[in-house]
ZAKEKOL-266098 format. One record per residue (C-alpha): residue number from 1; residue in one letter; x negated, y, z negated. Coordinates in Angstrom, 1 decimal. Last residue first. Layout:
BEGIN
PT, pos, code, east, north, up
PT, NUM, a, X, Y, Z
...
***
This chain:
BEGIN
PT, pos, code, east, north, up
PT, 128, k, -4.2, -2.0, -33.6
PT, 127, r, -3.2, -3.9, -30.5
PT, 126, k, -0.2, -6.3, -30.5
PT, 125, e, -0.5, -8.8, -27.7
PT, 124, t, 2.3, -9.6, -25.3
PT, 123, p, 2.5, -12.8, -23.4
PT, 122, a, 3.9, -12.4, -19.9
PT, 121, p, 7.4, -13.6, -19.6
PT, 120, l, 7.8, -17.1, -18.1
PT, 119, v, 8.7, -17.5, -14.5
PT, 118, k, 10.5, -20.8, -14.0
PT, 117, l, 10.4, -21.4, -10.3
PT, 116, v, 13.8, -22.0, -8.7
PT, 115, d, 14.3, -25.7, -8.1
PT, 114, p, 13.7, -28.1, -5.2
PT, 113, l, 10.7, -26.1, -3.9
PT, 112, q, 10.6, -25.1, -0.3
PT, 111, q, 7.6, -24.1, 1.8
PT, 110, p, 5.4, -26.2, -0.4
PT, 109, v, 2.6, -24.6, -2.4
PT, 108, l, -0.9, -25.9, -1.4
PT, 107, l, -3.0, -24.8, -4.4
PT, 106, r, -6.1, -23.1, -3.2
PT, 105, s, -9.9, -23.7, -2.9
PT, 104, v, -9.7, -27.4, -2.0
PT, 103, v, -11.5, -30.5, -3.4
PT, 102, y, -11.2, -33.4, -0.9
PT, 101, v, -10.5, -36.9, -2.0
PT, 100, a, -10.3, -39.9, 0.4
PT, 99, a, -8.6, -43.1, -0.8
PT, 98, s, -9.1, -46.8, -0.4
PT, 97, c, -12.3, -46.8, -2.4
PT, 96, a, -16.0, -46.1, -1.8
PT, 95, d, -15.1, -42.7, -0.1
PT, 94, g, -13.5, -41.5, -3.3
PT, 93, l, -15.1, -38.1, -3.2
PT, 92, g, -16.6, -37.3, 0.2
PT, 91, m, -15.7, -33.7, 0.2
PT, 90, v, -16.2, -30.6, -2.0
PT, 89, v, -15.2, -27.0, -1.2
PT, 88, v, -12.6, -27.7, 1.4
PT, 87, h, -11.1, -24.3, 2.3
PT, 86, a, -7.5, -23.2, 1.8
PT, 85, d, -4.8, -21.4, 3.8
PT, 84, t, -1.3, -21.5, 2.4
PT, 83, t, 2.4, -21.1, 3.2
PT, 82, p, 3.0, -23.1, 6.5
PT, 81, t, 0.0, -25.3, 5.6
PT, 80, q, -3.6, -24.8, 6.6
PT, 79, v, -6.8, -26.6, 5.4
PT, 78, t, -10.0, -25.1, 6.6
PT, 77, i, -13.2, -27.2, 6.9
PT, 76, d, -16.4, -25.3, 7.1
PT, 75, g, -20.1, -25.8, 7.8
PT, 74, p, -19.7, -26.2, 11.6
PT, 73, s, -16.0, -26.0, 12.3
PT, 72, i, -13.1, -28.3, 11.4
PT, 71, i, -9.6, -26.9, 11.3
PT, 70, f, -7.3, -29.2, 9.4
PT, 69, s, -3.5, -28.8, 9.6
PT, 68, i, -1.1, -29.9, 6.9
PT, 67, s, 2.6, -30.2, 7.6
PT, 66, g, 5.4, -28.7, 5.6
PT, 65, a, 6.2, -29.2, 2.0
PT, 64, a, 10.0, -29.2, 2.5
PT, 63, p, 9.6, -31.4, 5.7
PT, 62, g, 8.0, -34.3, 3.8
PT, 61, g, 5.9, -34.0, 0.6
PT, 60, s, 3.8, -37.0, 1.7
PT, 59, s, 2.1, -34.6, 4.0
PT, 58, a, 2.2, -34.9, 7.8
PT, 57, y, -1.0, -34.3, 9.6
PT, 56, l, -1.9, -31.6, 12.3
PT, 55, q, -5.3, -31.7, 14.0
PT, 54, s, -9.0, -30.9, 13.7
PT, 53, r, -10.1, -34.4, 12.9
PT, 52, l, -11.0, -36.4, 9.7
PT, 51, k, -12.2, -39.9, 10.4
PT, 50, t, -15.8, -39.6, 9.3
PT, 49, p, -14.9, -37.2, 6.5
PT, 48, p, -12.6, -39.9, 4.9
PT, 47, l, -9.0, -39.8, 6.1
PT, 46, n, -7.0, -42.6, 4.3
PT, 45, a, -3.5, -42.0, 5.4
PT, 44, p, -0.4, -41.0, 3.5
PT, 43, i, -1.5, -37.3, 3.2
PT, 42, v, -1.2, -36.0, -0.4
PT, 41, h, -1.4, -32.4, -1.6
PT, 40, a, 2.3, -31.5, -0.9
PT, 39, w, 3.2, -34.6, -2.9
PT, 38, v, 1.8, -33.1, -6.1
PT, 37, l, 3.6, -29.7, -5.7
PT, 36, a, 6.9, -31.4, -4.8
PT, 35, r, 6.6, -33.7, -7.9
PT, 34, l, 5.9, -30.6, -10.1
PT, 33, n, 9.0, -28.9, -8.6
PT, 32, a, 11.2, -31.9, -9.3
PT, 31, m, 9.8, -32.4, -12.8
PT, 30, t, 10.8, -28.8, -13.6
PT, 29, q, 8.1, -26.3, -14.2
PT, 28, g, 6.3, -26.1, -17.6
PT, 27, l, 3.2, -27.7, -16.0
PT, 26, i, 2.7, -24.5, -14.0
PT, 25, e, 2.4, -22.7, -17.4
PT, 24, e, -0.9, -24.5, -18.0
PT, 23, p, -2.3, -22.6, -15.0
PT, 22, s, -2.0, -19.4, -16.9
PT, 21, a, 0.2, -16.2, -17.3
PT, 20, l, 2.7, -17.1, -14.5
PT, 19, n, 3.7, -14.7, -11.7
PT, 18, m, 3.7, -17.6, -9.2
PT, 17, r, 0.9, -16.0, -7.3
PT, 16, l, -1.0, -15.5, -10.6
PT, 15, a, -0.5, -19.2, -11.5
PT, 14, a, -1.7, -20.2, -8.0
PT, 13, e, -4.9, -18.1, -8.4
PT, 12, w, -5.6, -19.8, -11.7
PT, 11, w, -4.9, -23.3, -10.3
PT, 10, a, -7.1, -22.6, -7.2
PT, 9, d, -10.0, -21.4, -9.5
PT, 8, d, -9.9, -24.7, -11.3
PT, 7, n, -10.2, -26.7, -8.0
PT, 6, p, -7.2, -28.0, -6.0
PT, 5, a, -7.3, -31.7, -5.1
PT, 4, l, -6.4, -32.6, -1.5
PT, 3, l, -5.7, -36.3, -1.8
PT, 2, t, -5.9, -38.6, 1.2
PT, 1, m, -4.2, -42.0, 1.1
***
């Protein structure tokens, strides 16, 4: 298994893209949407850096998530999905086990989510 784990900045950027006040509000989505988000970040093959190639891979999220393409160039690995471009910021995590983990710069949002996103109203502060 290969996991593409979004970094902290990716969660904040995703919350803004989803019109949410914070990354924590992403957890307030339906279980079906959360499951789709998680599976969009998983490739059902162990792809450590030595096996990773510039090519198209199927995600565990199926057709709704779309495929994942890696573009490898000197000093950079770009991850592309139908909705998102991200960069690998850390690689080689998990190489000693049966999974490869890459930290990526953006949340990979599936092409289709099972449910409508719950957009919560922005918090209001009273100013004196």
